[in-house]
C-alpha positions as CSV (number, residue, x, y, z in Angstrom):
1,M,10.1,-1.6,12.5
2,H,9.4,-2.8,9.0
3,H,8.3,-0.5,6.2
4,V,7.4,-1.7,2.7
5,R,9.3,0.4,0.2
6,G,8.1,4.1,0.8
7,V,8.1,5.7,-2.6
8,L,8.3,9.3,-3.5
9,C,9.0,9.1,-7.2
10,H,9.5,6.7,-10.1
11,A,12.2,7.4,-12.7
12,G,14.4,5.3,-15.0
13,G,12.6,2.1,-14.2
14,G,13.3,2.3,-10.4
15,W,11.7,3.6,-7.3
16,L,13.5,6.4,-5.5
17,N,13.7,6.7,-1.7
18,S,15.3,9.9,-0.3
19,S,19.1,9.4,-0.5
20,T,19.4,5.8,-1.5
21,V,18.2,3.8,-4.5
22,H,18.0,0.0,-4.2
23,G,20.6,0.0,-1.4
24,R,23.1,2.3,-3.2
25,Q,23.8,6.0,-3.0
26,S,21.5,7.9,-5.4
27,T,22.8,9.9,-8.4
28,A,22.4,13.7,-8.5
29,E,19.6,13.3,-11.1
30,E,17.8,10.8,-8.9
31,E,18.2,13.0,-5.8
32,S,16.8,16.0,-7.8
33,L,13.7,14.0,-8.8
34,T,13.2,12.8,-5.2
35,L,13.5,16.4,-3.8
36,C,11.0,17.6,-6.5
37,S,8.5,14.9,-5.4
38,R,9.1,15.6,-1.8
39,E,8.0,19.2,-2.4
40,I,4.8,18.0,-4.1
41,L,3.8,15.4,-1.5
42,M,5.1,17.1,1.7
43,G,4.8,14.2,4.1
44,H,2.7,11.1,4.2
45,L,-0.9,10.5,3.2
46,H,-3.1,8.6,5.6
47,T,-6.7,7.4,5.2
48,D,-9.4,5.6,7.3
49,I,-10.2,2.1,6.1
50,V,-12.7,-0.7,7.0
51,V,-11.5,-4.3,6.6
52,R,-14.2,-6.9,6.4
53,G,-13.8,-10.7,6.6
54,T,-16.1,-13.6,7.3
55,K,-16.4,-13.0,11.1
56,A,-16.3,-9.2,11.6
57,E,-15.1,-5.9,10.3
58,A,-12.4,-3.6,11.7
59,E,-12.2,0.1,11.3
60,L,-8.6,1.4,11.1
61,K,-7.9,5.1,11.4
62,E,-5.1,7.1,9.8
63,V,-3.6,4.2,7.8
64,L,-0.5,5.1,5.7
65,I,-0.9,4.9,2.0
66,D,2.3,3.4,0.5
67,T,2.4,3.8,-3.3
68,G,5.5,1.6,-3.3
69,A,3.6,-1.4,-1.7
70,T,1.9,-3.7,-4.1
71,F,-0.6,-5.1,-1.5
72,T,-2.1,-3.8,1.6
73,V,-0.2,-5.0,4.7
74,L,-2.1,-5.9,7.9
75,P,-0.9,-7.4,11.2
76,Q,-1.9,-11.0,11.8
77,G,-4.1,-9.9,14.7
78,I,-6.4,-7.9,12.4
79,I,-6.6,-10.7,9.9
80,D,-7.6,-13.2,12.6
81,E,-10.1,-10.7,14.1
82,V,-12.0,-10.2,10.9
83,G,-11.8,-13.8,9.7
84,A,-9.9,-13.2,6.4
85,S,-9.8,-16.0,3.9
86,R,-6.4,-17.6,3.5
87,I,-4.9,-17.8,0.0
88,P,-2.7,-21.0,-0.2
89,G,1.1,-20.7,-0.2
90,E,3.6,-18.1,0.9
91,S,5.5,-15.5,-0.9
92,E,8.8,-13.8,-0.4
93,V,8.4,-10.0,-0.1
94,E,11.2,-7.4,-0.2
95,L,10.8,-4.6,2.3
96,G,11.9,-1.0,1.7
97,D,15.2,-1.6,3.6
98,G,16.0,-4.6,1.2
99,K,15.2,-7.2,3.9
100,K,13.2,-10.2,2.6
101,V,10.4,-11.8,4.6
102,I,8.0,-14.6,4.0
103,A,4.4,-13.4,3.8
104,K,1.0,-15.0,3.9
105,A,-1.8,-13.7,1.7
106,Y,-5.5,-13.4,2.5
107,G,-8.7,-12.2,0.9
108,V,-10.8,-9.5,2.5
109,R,-13.1,-6.6,1.6
110,I,-11.7,-3.1,2.1
111,R,-13.7,0.1,2.2
112,I,-12.2,3.6,1.7
113,K,-14.3,6.7,1.3
114,D,-17.6,4.9,1.0
115,A,-16.3,2.6,-1.8
116,E,-15.6,-1.1,-1.2
117,A,-14.0,-4.0,-3.1
118,P,-12.4,-7.4,-2.6
119,C,-8.7,-7.1,-1.9
120,I,-5.6,-9.2,-1.3
121,V,-3.8,-8.4,1.9
122,I,-0.5,-9.8,3.2
123,T,1.0,-10.3,6.6
124,F,4.4,-11.2,8.0
125,E,6.2,-11.1,11.3
126,G,6.4,-7.4,12.5
127,A,3.9,-6.2,9.8
128,K,2.7,-2.6,10.1
129,T,-0.5,-1.5,8.5
130,V,-0.2,0.2,5.1
131,V,-2.6,0.5,2.1
132,G,-1.0,-0.7,-1.1
133,V,-1.7,0.2,-4.7
134,E,-3.6,-3.0,-5.6
135,T,-6.2,-2.0,-3.0
136,L,-6.5,1.5,-4.4
137,E,-6.9,0.2,-7.9
138,S,-9.5,-2.4,-6.8
139,I,-11.6,0.3,-5.2
140,G,-11.0,2.7,-8.1
141,I,-9.0,5.3,-6.2
142,R,-5.7,7.0,-7.2
143,L,-3.4,9.3,-5.4
144,D,-3.1,12.6,-7.2
145,P,0.6,13.4,-7.0
146,T,0.1,17.2,-7.6
147,T,-2.4,17.6,-4.7
148,G,-1.7,14.6,-2.4
149,N,-5.5,13.8,-2.5
150,L,-7.3,10.6,-3.1
151,E,-9.5,10.7,-6.2
152,F,-12.0,8.3,-7.7
153,T,-10.9,7.0,-11.1
154,R,-14.4,5.6,-12.0
155,P,-17.9,5.5,-10.5
156,K,-17.8,3.7,-7.1
157,G,-17.9,0.0,-7.2
158,M,-16.1,-2.8,-9.0
159,A,-15.3,-2.5,-12.7
160,Y,-15.3,-5.0,-15.5
161,F,-14.4,-3.8,-18.9
162,Y,-14.6,-6.6,-21.4
């Protein structure tokens, strides 16, 4: 099973993940920050999303929100089902366990909590669905680390501040 880096806390320029940091044993300070964050978040946050492409839309229930994932990750089957638009080229992506995979990128529309925006999603062999921070930012939603709730950062809809 693949997980894109599951993040609990950010400190000292790096993302912390329970007892290891970037493949090495964490320091006491890093472990303390991680435990502090674990008390705040207490588990994983999930949300329902709707993914829309040129052919159809797919409603996905209880999708994990991964604040360590840049892009939303979808299995190839969902991308094919909705008719996502392919973005040329491929990119190397590092997973939470340090493994590197080659990913393809696509454009879709994603709806969360009655707000929708165009988003980039990626897929790779063995991909499991997660919502990444680019999607949250595109829609105008943030995860409040003190409550674990999703909150709107602006009025619903896309933003353009010139």
